[in-house]
N, CA, C and O atoms as a DFTB+ gen file, in Angstrom:
416 C
 N C O
     1  1     -31.070      23.196     -16.593
     2  2     -31.464      23.194     -17.527
     3  2     -32.985      23.501     -17.535
     4  3     -33.715      22.572     -17.188
     5  1     -33.526      24.608     -17.862
     6  2     -35.014      24.964     -18.066
     7  2     -35.390      23.766     -19.614
     8  3     -34.573      23.375     -20.448
     9  1     -37.036      23.419     -19.524
    10  2     -37.570      22.603     -20.416
    11  2     -37.090      23.450     -21.405
    12  3     -36.236      23.049     -22.196
    13  1     -37.501      24.476     -21.448
    14  2     -37.455      25.234     -22.901
    15  2     -36.292      25.009     -23.416
    16  3     -36.287      24.737     -24.616
    17  1     -35.171      25.045     -22.795
    18  2     -34.076      25.282     -22.814
    19  2     -33.681      23.701     -23.611
    20  3     -33.218      23.470     -24.728
    21  1     -34.090      22.795     -22.498
    22  2     -33.856      21.448     -23.280
    23  2     -34.552      21.089     -24.804
    24  3     -34.267      20.246     -25.655
    25  1     -35.294      21.836     -24.748
    26  2     -36.530      21.364     -26.028
    27  2     -35.269      22.059     -27.433
    28  3     -35.036      21.405     -28.449
    29  1     -34.661      23.366     -27.166
    30  2     -34.385      23.652     -27.819
    31  2     -32.695      23.114     -28.673
    32  3     -32.323      23.281     -29.835
    33  1     -32.030      22.471     -27.533
    34  2     -31.055      21.599     -27.488
    35  2     -31.499      20.613     -28.579
    36  3     -31.121      20.649     -29.750
    37  1     -32.366      19.715     -28.030
    38  2     -32.601      18.568     -28.743
    39  2     -33.056      19.000     -30.003
    40  3     -32.899      18.204     -30.929
    41  1     -33.573      20.057     -30.239
    42  2     -33.860      20.262     -31.804
    43  2     -32.709      20.550     -32.670
    44  3     -32.749      20.392     -33.890
    45  1     -31.459      21.067     -31.885
    46  2     -30.601      21.499     -32.181
    47  2     -29.300      20.374     -32.191
    48  3     -28.182      20.526     -32.683
    49  1     -29.655      19.628     -31.734
    50  2     -28.778      18.147     -32.376
    51  2     -29.391      17.514     -32.786
    52  3     -28.918      16.380     -32.856
    53  1     -30.774      17.675     -33.331
    54  2     -31.460      16.434     -34.248
    55  2     -31.043      17.214     -35.460
    56  3     -30.929      16.600     -36.521
    57  1     -30.721      18.942     -35.399
    58  2     -30.345      19.512     -36.828
    59  2     -29.301      18.824     -37.230
    60  3     -29.323      18.054     -38.191
    61  1     -28.126      19.105     -36.375
    62  2     -26.970      18.497     -36.438
    63  2     -26.669      17.125     -37.263
    64  3     -26.075      16.679     -38.245
    65  1     -27.423      16.809     -36.271
    66  2     -27.200      15.125     -36.556
    67  2     -27.840      14.684     -37.841
    68  3     -27.357      13.802     -38.551
    69  1     -29.001      15.364     -38.121
    70  2     -29.552      15.101     -39.387
    71  2     -28.812      15.479     -40.692
    72  3     -29.262      14.990     -41.728
    73  1     -27.774      16.257     -40.765
    74  2     -27.134      16.950     -41.790
    75  2     -25.479      16.519     -41.520
    76  3     -24.606      17.096     -42.167
    77  1     -25.207      15.692     -40.735
    78  2     -23.923      14.998     -40.563
    79  2     -23.566      13.940     -41.751
    80  3     -22.596      13.977     -42.508
    81  1     -24.227      13.343     -41.719
    82  2     -23.937      12.036     -42.908
    83  2     -23.987      12.316     -44.284
    84  3     -23.860      11.413     -45.111
    85  1     -24.215      13.837     -44.692
    86  2     -24.157      14.061     -46.123
    87  2     -23.517      15.310     -45.962
    88  3     -23.859      16.127     -46.818
    89  1     -22.178      15.971     -44.615
    90  2     -21.109      16.822     -45.150
    91  2     -19.988      16.549     -45.053
    92  3     -19.150      17.444     -45.161
    93  1     -19.550      15.027     -44.781
    94  2     -18.296      14.109     -44.670
    95  2     -18.534      12.748     -45.290
    96  3     -19.484      12.140     -45.783
    97  1     -17.109      12.516     -45.019
    98  2     -16.756      11.181     -46.084
    99  2     -16.701      10.141     -45.045
   100  3     -16.645       8.948     -45.341
   101  1     -16.716      10.557     -43.872
   102  2     -16.684       9.174     -42.812
   103  2     -18.071       8.302     -42.384
   104  3     -19.209       8.578     -42.763
   105  1     -17.744       7.346     -41.628
   106  2     -18.401       6.471     -41.365
   107  2     -18.907       6.979     -39.862
   108  3     -17.928       7.289     -39.184
   109  1     -20.169       7.150     -39.157
   110  2     -20.584       7.860     -38.409
   111  2     -19.612       9.092     -37.846
   112  3     -19.477       9.314     -36.643
   113  1     -19.044       9.760     -38.758
   114  2     -18.229      10.827     -38.497
   115  2     -17.309      10.589     -37.673
   116  3     -16.844      11.526     -37.025
   117  1     -16.644       8.783     -37.436
   118  2     -15.767       8.377     -36.949
   119  2     -14.796       8.111     -37.739
   120  3     -13.852       8.823     -38.081
   121  1     -15.208       6.479     -38.172
   122  2     -14.377       5.743     -39.340
   123  2     -14.124       6.561     -40.144
   124  3     -14.813       7.580     -40.101
   125  1     -13.051       6.464     -41.200
   126  2     -12.474       6.760     -41.859
   127  2     -13.063       5.730     -43.329
   128  3     -12.617       4.588     -43.213
   129  1     -13.828       5.885     -44.465
   130  2     -13.413       5.254     -45.362
   131  2     -12.444       5.193     -46.495
   132  3     -11.865       6.276     -46.580
   133  1     -12.003       4.249     -47.491
   134  2     -11.139       4.309     -48.283
   135  2     -11.899       5.244     -49.874
   136  3     -11.243       5.856     -50.717
   137  1     -13.125       5.093     -49.849
   138  2     -13.761       5.675     -50.965
   139  2     -14.921       6.356     -50.430
   140  3     -15.296       6.439     -49.261
   141  1     -15.720       7.108     -52.127
   142  2     -16.438       8.081     -50.991
   143  2     -17.741       7.270     -50.818
   144  3     -18.015       6.437     -51.682
   145  1     -18.545       7.448     -49.790
   146  2     -19.878       6.843     -49.436
   147  2     -21.535       6.856     -50.326
   148  3     -22.309       7.760     -50.640
   149  1     -21.537       6.151     -50.406
   150  2     -22.961       5.658     -51.479
   151  2     -23.714       6.416     -50.732
   152  3     -23.237       6.956     -49.734
   153  1     -25.248       6.611     -51.155
   154  2     -26.153       7.311     -50.905
   155  2     -26.681       6.188     -49.574
   156  3     -26.897       6.461     -48.393
   157  1     -26.753       5.242     -50.088
   158  2     -27.106       3.866     -49.114
   159  2     -26.869       4.301     -47.796
   160  3     -27.645       4.360     -46.842
   161  1     -25.127       4.731     -47.933
   162  2     -24.669       4.512     -46.612
   163  2     -25.233       5.590     -45.744
   164  3     -25.745       5.526     -44.627
   165  1     -24.948       6.857     -46.752
   166  2     -25.516       7.902     -45.883
   167  2     -27.016       7.753     -45.442
   168  3     -27.306       8.645     -44.644
   169  1     -27.942       6.999     -45.682
   170  2     -29.069       6.520     -45.572
   171  2     -29.501       5.801     -44.186
   172  3     -30.293       6.034     -43.273
   173  1     -28.683       4.940     -44.474
   174  2     -28.323       4.122     -42.896
   175  2     -27.778       5.137     -41.598
   176  3     -28.171       5.112     -40.432
   177  1     -26.711       6.058     -42.234
   178  2     -26.664       6.843     -41.290
   179  2     -27.269       7.675     -40.368
   180  3     -27.092       8.036     -39.204
   181  1     -28.251       7.908     -41.520
   182  2     -29.253       8.960     -41.146
   183  2     -30.050       8.182     -39.962
   184  3     -30.234       8.803     -38.915
   185  1     -30.484       6.980     -40.071
   186  2     -31.176       6.696     -39.480
   187  2     -30.593       5.971     -37.893
   188  3     -31.189       5.507     -36.921
   189  1     -29.254       6.147     -38.212
   190  2     -28.638       5.823     -37.210
   191  2     -28.911       6.992     -35.726
   192  3     -29.271       7.082     -34.552
   193  1     -28.327       7.813     -37.121
   194  2     -28.206       9.507     -35.995
   195  2     -29.708       9.401     -36.043
   196  3     -29.771       8.357     -35.394
   197  1     -31.002       9.689     -36.322
   198  2     -32.306       9.847     -35.773
   199  2     -32.370       9.225     -34.142
   200  3     -32.938       9.670     -33.144
   201  1     -31.344       7.736     -34.397
   202  2     -31.948       7.147     -32.686
   203  2     -31.131       8.022     -31.981
   204  3     -31.674       8.426     -30.953
   205  1     -29.812       8.533     -32.213
   206  2     -28.938       9.439     -31.522
   207  2     -29.837      10.657     -30.846
   208  3     -29.808      11.061     -29.684
   209  1     -30.625      11.092     -31.929
   210  2     -31.074      12.052     -31.486
   211  2     -32.336      12.074     -30.713
   212  3     -32.767      12.923     -29.933
   213  1     -32.813      10.982     -31.093
   214  2     -34.150      10.606     -29.840
   215  2     -33.394      10.200     -28.828
   216  3     -34.018      10.320     -27.774
   217  1     -32.077       9.674     -28.647
   218  2     -32.292       8.994     -26.980
   219  2     -31.354      10.102     -26.417
   220  3     -30.773       9.968     -25.340
   221  1     -31.218      11.409     -27.353
   222  2     -30.890      12.527     -26.476
   223  2     -32.212      13.241     -25.642
   224  3     -32.275      13.487     -24.437
   225  1     -33.212      13.481     -26.669
   226  2     -34.850      13.731     -26.441
   227  2     -34.826      12.980     -25.065
   228  3     -34.698      13.635     -24.031
   229  1     -34.971      11.328     -25.031
   230  2     -35.351      10.820     -23.982
   231  2     -34.043      10.855     -22.678
   232  3     -34.460      10.345     -21.638
   233  1     -33.409      11.074     -22.639
   234  2     -32.281      11.461     -21.769
   235  2     -32.804      12.846     -20.957
   236  3     -32.764      12.991     -19.736
   237  1     -33.278      13.773     -21.883
   238  2     -33.903      15.076     -21.047
   239  2     -35.183      14.936     -20.517
   240  3     -35.545      15.409     -19.440
   241  1     -35.962      14.186     -21.395
   242  2     -37.241      13.968     -21.098
   243  2     -37.234      12.810     -19.491
   244  3     -38.095      12.931     -18.620
   245  1     -36.430      12.076     -19.438
   246  2     -35.920      11.473     -18.356
   247  2     -35.771      12.000     -17.209
   248  3     -36.350      11.668     -16.175
   249  1     -34.962      12.870     -17.356
   250  2     -34.117      13.974     -16.482
   251  2     -35.792      14.748     -15.892
   252  3     -36.054      14.804     -14.691
   253  1     -36.540      15.158     -16.732
   254  2     -37.848      16.037     -16.104
   255  2     -38.910      15.628     -15.554
   256  3     -39.848      16.267     -15.077
   257  1     -38.683      14.246     -15.661
   258  2     -40.107      13.443     -14.833
   259  2     -40.048      12.037     -15.683
   260  3     -39.091      11.413     -16.142
   261  1     -41.160      11.846     -15.700
   262  2     -42.162      10.706     -15.765
   263  2     -42.151      10.723     -17.787
   264  3     -42.315      11.748     -18.450
   265  1     -41.954       9.550     -18.274
   266  2     -41.441       9.210     -19.728
   267  2     -42.798       8.854     -20.413
   268  3     -43.314       7.765     -20.162
   269  1     -43.355       9.679     -21.215
   270  2     -44.550       9.984     -21.790
   271  2     -44.333       8.575     -23.062
   272  3     -43.478       8.610     -23.946
   273  1     -45.478       7.250     -22.823
   274  2     -45.473       6.667     -23.921
   275  2     -46.062       7.292     -25.260
   276  3     -46.873       8.215     -25.330
   277  1     -45.430       6.533     -26.389
   278  2     -45.160       6.657     -27.672
   279  2     -45.977       5.639     -28.273
   280  3     -46.109       4.563     -27.690
   281  1     -46.716       5.926     -29.719
   282  2     -47.551       5.277     -30.281
   283  2     -46.845       5.574     -31.565
   284  3     -45.892       6.350     -31.631
   285  1     -47.281       5.012     -32.446
   286  2     -45.992       4.795     -34.218
   287  2     -46.447       6.172     -34.644
   288  3     -45.691       6.650     -35.489
   289  1     -47.657       7.101     -34.241
   290  2     -47.366       8.253     -35.141
   291  2     -46.587       9.208     -34.190
   292  3     -47.035      10.350     -34.088
   293  1     -45.611       8.917     -33.570
   294  2     -45.136       9.793     -32.422
   295  2     -43.840       9.766     -34.099
   296  3     -43.430      10.622     -34.883
   297  1     -43.641       8.284     -33.922
   298  2     -42.228       8.317     -34.625
   299  2     -42.241       8.391     -36.004
   300  3     -41.177       8.479     -36.616
   301  1     -43.782       8.356     -36.832
   302  2     -43.803       8.893     -38.216
   303  2     -43.609      10.244     -38.076
   304  3     -43.215      10.763     -39.120
   305  1     -43.762      11.077     -37.052
   306  2     -43.944      12.130     -37.489
   307  2     -42.274      13.283     -37.152
   308  3     -41.786      14.294     -37.657
   309  1     -41.936      12.349     -36.042
   310  2     -40.333      12.924     -35.850
   311  2     -39.669      11.877     -36.743
   312  3     -38.454      12.060     -36.668
   313  1     -39.876      11.136     -37.333
   314  2     -38.798      10.776     -38.704
   315  2     -39.229      11.311     -40.096
   316  3     -38.453      11.552     -41.021
   317  1     -40.925      11.502     -40.117
   318  2     -40.601      12.953     -41.171
   319  2     -39.359      14.458     -41.279
   320  3     -38.654      14.914     -42.179
   321  1     -39.662      14.879     -39.594
   322  2     -39.486      16.087     -39.352
   323  2     -37.621      15.714     -39.732
   324  3     -36.958      16.424     -40.488
   325  1     -37.138      14.628     -39.099
   326  2     -35.952      14.722     -39.299
   327  2     -35.305      14.345     -40.539
   328  3     -34.095      14.127     -40.592
   329  1     -36.331      14.235     -41.865
   330  2     -36.307      14.000     -42.947
   331  2     -35.937      15.733     -43.160
   332  3     -34.880      16.308     -43.415
   333  1     -36.826      16.048     -43.010
   334  2     -36.853      17.624     -43.464
   335  2     -35.342      18.182     -42.961
   336  3     -34.587      18.691     -43.789
   337  1     -34.979      18.059     -41.628
   338  2     -33.466      18.731     -40.725
   339  2     -32.769      18.380     -41.563
   340  3     -31.763      19.089     -41.571
   341  1     -32.742      17.293     -42.655
   342  2     -31.917      16.710     -43.040
   343  2     -31.517      17.529     -44.490
   344  3     -30.449      17.356     -45.077
   345  1     -32.412      18.296     -44.864
   346  2     -32.176      18.813     -46.048
   347  2     -31.308      19.368     -46.662
   348  3     -30.681      19.032     -47.667
   349  1     -31.259      20.651     -45.740
   350  2     -29.836      21.333     -45.935
   351  2     -29.053      20.490     -46.598
   352  3     -29.063      20.324     -47.818
   353  1     -28.149      19.776     -45.568
   354  2     -27.358      18.511     -46.097
   355  2     -27.209      18.254     -47.174
   356  3     -26.175      18.606     -47.742
   357  1     -28.276      17.488     -47.885
   358  2     -28.889      16.746     -48.979
   359  2     -28.728      17.424     -49.859
   360  3     -27.925      17.011     -50.695
   361  1     -29.248      18.483     -50.058
   362  2     -29.142      20.011     -50.588
   363  2     -27.845      20.560     -51.205
   364  3     -27.740      21.056     -52.327
   365  1     -26.845      20.386     -50.265
   366  2     -25.670      20.678     -50.726
   367  2     -24.254      19.646     -50.954
   368  3     -23.038      19.824     -51.028
   369  1     -25.162      18.528     -51.012
   370  2     -24.102      17.099     -51.339
   371  2     -24.535      16.845     -52.620
   372  3     -23.669      16.977     -53.484
   373  1     -25.816      16.464     -53.044
   374  2     -26.159      16.410     -54.571
   375  2     -26.641      17.198     -55.307
   376  3     -26.686      16.807     -56.474
   377  1     -27.224      18.645     -55.026
   378  2     -28.145      19.626     -55.858
   379  2     -27.029      20.418     -56.256
   380  3     -26.825      20.621     -57.453
   381  1     -26.228      20.921     -55.304
   382  2     -25.586      21.967     -55.705
   383  2     -24.185      21.611     -56.132
   384  3     -23.782      20.767     -55.332
   385  1     -23.189      21.897     -57.109
   386  2     -22.481      21.492     -58.065
   387  2     -20.897      22.211     -56.958
   388  3     -20.852      23.285     -56.359
   389  1     -20.098      21.409     -57.028
   390  2     -19.104      21.916     -56.166
   391  2     -17.883      21.676     -57.285
   392  3     -17.938      20.652     -57.965
   393  1     -16.869      22.544     -57.462
   394  2     -15.937      22.651     -58.342
   395  2     -14.660      21.851     -57.631
   396  3     -14.440      21.975     -56.426
   397  1     -13.866      21.045     -58.474
   398  2     -12.943      20.126     -57.994
   399  2     -11.700      20.880     -58.699
   400  3     -11.634      21.166     -59.895
   401  1     -10.777      21.129     -57.757
   402  2      -9.068      21.553     -58.438
   403  2      -9.158      23.191     -58.245
   404  3      -8.293      23.885     -58.781
   405  1     -10.119      23.745     -57.545
   406  2      -9.519      25.176     -57.965
   407  2     -10.387      25.835     -58.530
   408  3     -11.603      25.662     -58.439
   409  1      -9.417      27.220     -59.604
   410  2     -10.206      27.816     -59.875
   411  2     -10.895      27.844     -61.771
   412  3     -10.111      27.511     -62.659
   413  1     -12.106      28.191     -62.076
   414  2     -12.996      28.080     -63.305
   415  2     -12.022      28.951     -64.352
   416  3     -12.370      29.122     -65.520
């Protein structure tokens, strides 16, 4: 896979991972829960998904060659970008009205 394709794959993985906590009621998209997830649980999942997406990026970087050392600025920017990528899922879950039980 080319380096440009790797970048697009990492961005796509980050987009999906950032929205997964908001589009399902399972813990880490695997473990079923008895009730609805709270916002705190969703935010904790978002942090876990940030590291999962970062791990995919790290794997691609390792495959290409030497891993570049990163400072706090890198993590601040990528964390902010991950939050921006999560906005569609957050909007769908908390800002849009969902009909319950069929027709109005």
